C-alpha positions as CSV (number, residue, x, y, z in Angstrom):
1,M,118.7,1.0,60.2
2,R,119.5,-2.4,61.5
3,T,123.1,-1.9,60.9
4,R,123.1,1.3,63.0
5,I,121.4,-0.5,65.9
6,R,124.0,-3.2,65.7
7,R,126.7,-0.6,65.8
8,L,125.2,1.3,68.8
9,L,124.4,-1.9,70.9
10,P,128.0,-2.5,72.1
11,A,128.3,1.2,73.0
12,L,125.1,1.1,75.1
13,L,126.2,-2.0,76.9
14,G,129.5,-0.4,77.8
15,L,127.7,2.7,79.2
16,V,125.4,0.5,81.3
17,L,128.5,-1.4,82.7
18,L,130.2,1.9,83.5
19,A,127.1,3.2,85.2
20,G,126.9,0.0,87.3
21,C,130.5,0.3,88.4
22,G,130.0,3.8,89.5
23,S,127.0,3.2,91.8
24,S,126.3,1.1,94.9
25,G,123.6,-1.0,93.2
26,L,120.3,-1.8,94.7
27,S,121.8,-1.7,98.2
28,G,122.1,2.0,97.9
29,V,118.4,2.5,97.1
30,Q,116.5,3.9,100.1
31,L,113.7,1.6,101.1
32,P,110.2,3.0,102.1
33,G,109.9,4.0,105.8
34,G,112.8,4.2,108.2
35,A,114.8,7.2,109.3
36,G,115.3,10.3,107.2
37,G,118.5,12.0,106.5
38,D,118.3,14.0,109.8
39,G,118.3,10.9,112.1
40,Y,121.2,9.9,114.4
41,R,123.5,7.0,113.9
42,L,124.4,4.2,116.4
43,T,126.9,1.4,116.3
44,I,125.8,-2.1,117.4
45,E,128.1,-5.1,117.9
46,F,126.8,-8.6,117.3
47,G,128.4,-12.0,117.7
48,N,126.5,-13.3,114.7
49,V,124.3,-11.2,112.4
50,L,123.0,-14.3,110.4
51,D,121.8,-13.0,107.0
52,L,121.1,-9.4,108.1
53,V,121.7,-7.1,105.1
54,P,122.0,-3.3,104.7
55,Q,118.7,-1.3,104.4
56,A,117.1,-3.9,106.7
57,A,114.6,-2.3,109.1
58,V,115.3,-1.1,112.7
59,K,112.3,-1.4,115.0
60,S,111.4,-0.5,118.5
61,N,108.2,-1.9,120.1
62,D,107.4,-3.4,116.7
63,V,107.5,0.1,115.0
64,T,110.0,0.8,112.3
65,V,112.2,3.7,113.6
66,G,115.3,3.4,111.3
67,S,117.3,1.2,109.0
68,V,120.7,-0.6,108.8
69,R,123.3,1.4,107.0
70,S,126.2,-1.0,106.9
71,V,127.4,-4.4,108.2
72,T,131.1,-4.9,108.6
73,R,133.5,-7.2,110.4
74,K,135.5,-6.0,113.4
75,G,137.8,-8.7,114.8
76,W,135.8,-11.8,115.6
77,H,132.4,-10.1,115.7
78,A,130.1,-8.1,113.4
79,Q,129.6,-4.3,113.6
80,V,126.3,-2.9,112.4
81,E,125.8,0.8,111.8
82,V,122.1,1.9,112.0
83,Q,120.3,5.2,111.6
84,V,117.4,6.0,113.9
85,D,114.8,8.7,113.6
86,K,115.7,11.8,115.6
87,N,112.4,11.7,117.5
88,V,113.0,8.3,118.9
89,E,114.4,8.3,122.5
90,L,116.2,5.2,123.8
91,P,117.7,4.6,127.2
92,A,121.5,4.7,127.5
93,N,121.5,1.0,128.5
94,A,119.3,-0.1,125.6
95,V,119.6,-3.6,124.3
96,A,119.6,-4.8,120.7
97,S,118.7,-8.1,119.1
98,I,118.2,-9.6,115.7
99,R,114.7,-10.9,115.1
100,Q,112.6,-12.2,112.2
101,T,109.4,-10.8,111.0
102,S,107.9,-14.3,110.5
103,L,109.0,-17.9,110.1
104,L,110.5,-17.3,106.7
105,G,110.5,-13.5,106.9
106,E,113.3,-11.0,106.8
107,K,115.7,-10.1,109.6
108,F,115.6,-6.8,111.4
109,V,117.3,-5.1,114.4
110,D,115.1,-4.6,117.4
111,L,116.0,-1.9,119.9
112,D,114.4,-1.9,123.3
113,A,114.8,-1.0,127.0
114,P,116.4,-3.7,129.3
115,T,114.0,-6.0,131.1
116,D,116.3,-7.2,133.9
117,R,117.2,-3.7,135.2
118,P,115.7,-0.2,135.2
119,A,116.3,2.0,132.1
120,T,118.7,4.9,132.7
121,G,119.9,7.9,130.8
122,R,119.4,8.6,127.0
123,L,121.2,7.0,124.0
124,R,123.1,9.7,122.2
125,A,124.2,9.9,118.6
126,G,127.4,8.0,117.9
127,A,126.9,5.7,120.9
128,T,127.9,2.0,120.8
129,I,125.8,-0.9,122.1
130,P,128.4,-3.5,123.1
131,L,128.3,-7.3,122.7
132,A,127.1,-7.7,126.3
133,R,123.8,-6.1,125.5
134,T,123.1,-7.8,122.1
135,S,121.6,-11.1,121.2
136,R,119.8,-13.0,118.4
137,N,116.8,-15.3,118.2
138,V,117.0,-18.9,117.3
139,E,116.3,-19.5,113.6
140,A,113.8,-22.0,112.2
141,E,116.7,-23.6,110.3
142,E,118.5,-24.3,113.6
143,V,115.4,-25.8,115.2
144,L,114.7,-28.0,112.2
145,G,118.4,-29.1,112.1
146,A,118.3,-30.1,115.8
147,M,115.1,-32.1,115.2
148,S,116.7,-33.8,112.2
149,L,119.7,-34.7,114.3
150,L,117.5,-36.1,117.1
151,L,115.3,-38.1,114.8
152,N,118.0,-39.4,112.4
153,G,121.3,-39.4,114.2
154,G,120.2,-39.2,117.8
155,S,119.2,-42.0,120.2
156,L,115.5,-41.6,119.8
157,E,115.1,-45.2,118.7
158,K,116.6,-46.3,121.9
159,L,113.7,-44.9,123.9
160,K,111.6,-48.0,123.0
161,T,114.4,-50.2,124.3
162,I,114.6,-48.2,127.5
163,N,110.8,-48.3,127.9
164,D,110.8,-52.1,127.4
165,E,113.6,-52.7,130.0
166,V,111.9,-50.5,132.6
167,A,108.6,-52.4,132.0
168,K,110.5,-55.7,132.6
169,V,112.1,-54.4,135.8
170,F,108.7,-53.3,137.2
171,D,106.8,-56.3,136.0
172,G,105.4,-58.2,139.0
173,R,107.0,-55.7,141.5
174,E,104.3,-53.1,141.4
175,P,103.5,-53.4,145.2
176,D,107.2,-53.0,146.0
177,V,107.6,-50.0,143.7
178,R,104.4,-48.4,145.2
179,D,105.7,-49.0,148.7
180,T,109.1,-47.5,147.7
181,L,107.4,-44.4,146.3
182,K,105.3,-44.1,149.5
183,Q,108.5,-44.3,151.6
184,L,110.2,-41.8,149.3
185,D,107.2,-39.5,149.8
186,T,107.4,-39.9,153.6
187,F,111.1,-39.1,153.5
188,V,110.7,-36.0,151.3
189,G,107.8,-34.9,153.6
190,G,110.1,-35.4,156.6
191,L,112.8,-33.3,155.0
192,D,110.2,-30.6,154.2
193,D,109.0,-30.6,157.8
194,Q,112.6,-30.2,159.0
195,K,113.7,-27.7,156.5
196,K,114.2,-25.0,159.2
197,Q,116.5,-27.3,161.1
198,I,118.3,-28.2,157.9
199,V,118.7,-24.6,157.0
200,R,119.9,-23.9,160.6
201,A,122.4,-26.7,160.3
202,I,123.7,-25.5,157.0
203,N,124.0,-22.0,158.4
204,A,125.9,-23.4,161.4
205,L,128.2,-25.3,159.1
206,N,128.7,-22.1,157.1
207,T,129.6,-20.2,160.3
208,F,132.0,-23.0,161.3
209,S,133.6,-22.9,157.8
210,R,134.1,-19.1,158.2
211,Q,135.7,-19.6,161.6
212,V,138.0,-22.3,160.1
213,A,138.8,-19.9,157.2
214,K,139.7,-17.1,159.7
215,Q,142.0,-19.5,161.6
216,K,143.5,-21.2,158.5
217,T,147.0,-19.9,159.6
218,T,146.6,-21.6,163.0
219,V,145.2,-24.8,161.3
220,A,148.2,-24.8,158.9
221,K,150.6,-24.5,161.9
222,A,148.8,-27.3,163.7
223,V,149.1,-29.5,160.6
224,D,152.8,-28.6,160.2
225,A,153.3,-29.4,163.9
226,L,151.9,-32.9,163.3
227,D,154.7,-33.7,160.8
228,P,157.5,-34.4,163.4
229,G,155.1,-36.6,165.4
230,L,154.1,-38.5,162.3
231,K,157.8,-38.9,161.5
232,V,158.5,-40.3,164.9
233,L,155.6,-42.8,164.5
234,D,157.0,-43.8,161.1
235,D,160.5,-44.3,162.6
236,Q,159.1,-46.4,165.4
237,K,156.8,-48.4,163.2
238,K,158.6,-51.6,163.8
239,Q,158.6,-51.1,167.5
240,L,154.9,-50.4,167.5
241,I,154.2,-53.5,165.4
242,D,156.4,-55.6,167.8
243,M,154.5,-54.1,170.8
244,L,151.1,-55.0,169.2
245,A,152.4,-58.5,168.6
246,A,153.5,-58.8,172.2
247,V,150.1,-57.5,173.4
248,K,148.5,-60.2,171.3
249,K,150.7,-62.9,172.9
250,L,149.9,-61.4,176.3
251,G,146.2,-61.7,175.6
252,T,146.6,-65.3,174.4
253,V,148.5,-66.2,177.6
254,G,146.1,-64.3,179.8
255,T,143.2,-66.0,178.3
256,R,144.8,-69.4,178.8
257,V,145.7,-68.6,182.4
258,I,142.1,-67.4,183.2
259,K,140.6,-70.4,181.7
260,E,142.9,-72.8,183.6
261,S,142.6,-71.0,186.9
262,R,138.9,-70.4,186.7
263,Q,137.9,-73.0,189.3
264,D,140.6,-71.8,191.7
265,L,139.5,-68.2,191.3
266,L,135.9,-69.1,191.9
267,A,136.9,-71.1,195.0
268,N,138.9,-68.1,196.4
269,L,136.1,-65.8,195.8
270,K,133.7,-68.1,197.7
271,S,136.2,-68.3,200.5
272,L,136.3,-64.6,200.7
273,Q,132.5,-64.4,201.0
274,P,132.4,-64.9,204.8
275,T,135.1,-62.3,205.4
276,L,133.3,-59.8,203.2
277,T,130.0,-60.6,204.9
278,Q,131.5,-59.8,208.3
279,L,133.1,-56.6,207.0
280,V,129.7,-55.5,205.8
281,K,128.1,-56.4,209.1
282,S,130.8,-54.4,211.0
283,G,129.3,-51.2,209.4
284,D,130.9,-48.1,210.8
285,N,132.9,-49.9,213.4
286,L,135.8,-50.7,211.1
287,P,136.5,-47.1,209.9
288,K,136.1,-45.9,213.5
289,S,138.6,-48.5,214.7
290,V,141.1,-47.4,212.0
291,D,140.6,-43.8,213.2
292,Q,141.5,-44.9,216.7
293,L,144.6,-46.8,215.5
294,L,146.0,-43.7,213.8
295,T,146.3,-41.8,217.2
296,Y,146.8,-44.8,219.5
297,P,147.3,-44.6,222.5
298,F,145.8,-41.1,222.4
299,P,142.2,-40.3,221.6
300,P,141.3,-39.2,218.0
301,N,141.0,-35.5,219.0
302,V,144.5,-35.4,220.3
303,G,145.6,-33.5,217.3
304,G,144.0,-30.3,218.6
305,A,146.3,-30.6,221.8
306,I,149.5,-31.1,219.9
307,V,151.3,-27.8,219.2
308,G,154.7,-28.2,217.6
309,D,156.9,-30.6,219.7
310,Y,154.7,-30.6,222.9
311,V,151.2,-31.5,224.0
312,N,148.8,-29.3,225.9
313,L,147.1,-31.5,228.6
314,H,144.9,-30.7,231.6
315,L,145.1,-33.3,234.3
316,T,143.2,-33.6,237.6
317,V,145.4,-35.8,239.9
318,D,144.2,-37.2,243.3
319,L,147.4,-37.4,245.4
320,N,145.6,-38.5,248.5
321,V,147.9,-41.2,250.0
322,T,145.1,-43.1,251.6
323,D,143.2,-43.4,248.3
324,I,146.3,-44.4,246.4
325,L,147.3,-47.1,248.8
326,S,143.7,-48.3,249.1
327,N,143.4,-48.5,245.3
328,L,146.7,-50.4,244.9
329,L,146.3,-52.8,247.7
330,T,142.6,-53.7,247.8
331,S,140.4,-53.3,244.6
332,T,139.9,-51.5,241.4
333,P,138.3,-48.1,241.9
334,V,134.7,-47.8,240.8
335,G,133.4,-44.4,239.5
336,D,129.8,-43.2,239.4
337,Q,128.3,-41.1,236.6
338,Q,129.6,-37.9,238.1
339,G,133.2,-39.1,238.1
340,K,133.4,-39.7,241.8
341,V,135.7,-42.4,243.2
342,A,134.4,-45.1,245.6
343,D,136.6,-46.1,248.4
344,Q,136.0,-49.6,249.7
345,N,136.9,-48.6,253.2
346,G,135.1,-45.3,253.4
347,P,132.6,-42.9,251.9
348,V,132.7,-41.7,248.3
349,R,134.9,-38.7,247.7
350,D,134.9,-36.2,244.9
351,P,138.5,-35.7,243.8
352,N,137.7,-32.2,242.6
353,Q,136.8,-31.1,246.1
354,T,139.6,-29.9,248.4
355,G,137.9,-30.6,251.7
356,S,137.2,-33.9,253.5
357,K,133.4,-33.6,253.0
358,S,132.1,-37.1,252.1
359,T,129.0,-38.6,250.7
360,T,127.2,-41.9,251.1
361,A,129.3,-45.0,251.2
362,Q,129.6,-47.4,248.3
363,P,129.9,-51.2,248.2
364,G,133.2,-52.9,248.7
365,P,135.6,-54.4,246.1
366,T,134.4,-56.3,243.0
367,D,135.7,-59.0,240.7
368,D,136.4,-58.7,237.0
369,K,132.7,-59.1,236.2
370,G,131.6,-56.4,238.6
371,R,130.3,-58.7,241.3
372,Q,130.9,-57.7,244.9
373,L,133.6,-59.7,246.7
374,P,133.2,-61.1,250.2
375,A,134.6,-59.1,253.1
376,G,138.3,-59.4,253.5
377,E,138.9,-60.5,249.9
378,S,140.5,-58.4,247.2
379,N,140.7,-58.4,243.4
380,P,143.6,-60.7,242.4
381,R,144.4,-58.2,239.5
382,Q,145.4,-55.7,242.2
383,G,148.3,-57.9,243.2
384,D,149.4,-58.2,239.6
385,L,149.2,-54.4,239.1
386,L,151.2,-53.8,242.4
387,S,153.8,-56.4,241.3
388,I,154.2,-54.7,237.9
389,L,154.5,-51.3,239.6
390,L,157.0,-52.5,242.2
391,G,158.9,-54.4,239.5
392,G,159.2,-51.3,237.5
393,L,160.4,-49.3,240.4
394,T,163.0,-51.9,241.6
395,G,164.0,-52.9,238.0
């Protein structure tokens, strides 16, 4: 009996090995729950599937709705094929993530509607959820590894040194630090109060930048136009330097001259003071005199009478021989307020009148100061005037 069992044992082992080679092993065994054979399949792309295995659960809103059929590699990412129950409806823009049932639990695929945008459409059989809509949670191993790096290989031990140095800096300077914080608080409060103006200034700067961007061609042309001018300046650099050096020398000489002639300059200014004072006192007389000089010997309004190369004049001439000889031989004629001429030998006559009608008589001849002369005497200037006239006629 024992001999037969020993003979059959190798044969049984061979049959078991052959059976194992012909099946998919435990991974082909259907787990409890999940989708039945009449569900629909989806393809999901993940950048990293961690330790996700076939037959892992597929959940939606923490309810198992399917299972993972296969995990393959496609290029540089993983491609997971899942089967979902036919009664489960998912939006066309559904997202997928790999989650963990607990801290040390198994991985599963979670299907859900997007949270950052509205759900649209319906996910059909054979659809693919791309990498852009897949993610994975951080594993406990990664968190523990980061903490280990921080505690062992990080700079956590330097925090004590930093704390000690900060304490040394602030030691004895608490009032200054407190005052600095108060000023900082005031500054931040001022910025907060003026945030509208700051926003307006930023918007204005933005508008200015847009205008500059629109005119970048013009700005580029202007910059290019500066190149010849800059080249000229570069070519004349030596002359400019020499000019500045000459200006420096001129300034030095000018300073020395001003210092040395300071007293003379002050004396000249003091000497000018009386003249300037009299000019101030003259008031409007000086400009009026200058106005008279411009048209001398004619009055200032003579310009209105000049037309081209001739002058329009209206003259009233008294050609009475008696009056002319009387004025030339005796005294200077004296006129009253109405423009009448006084005759020292007769009554006052109006030269504008044509008749011989006369008015009341006026006093006789007067001297240069307007005082009446004795009878029989005449103004000596009349003799001078007569001599001048006669000299002109005979000369």
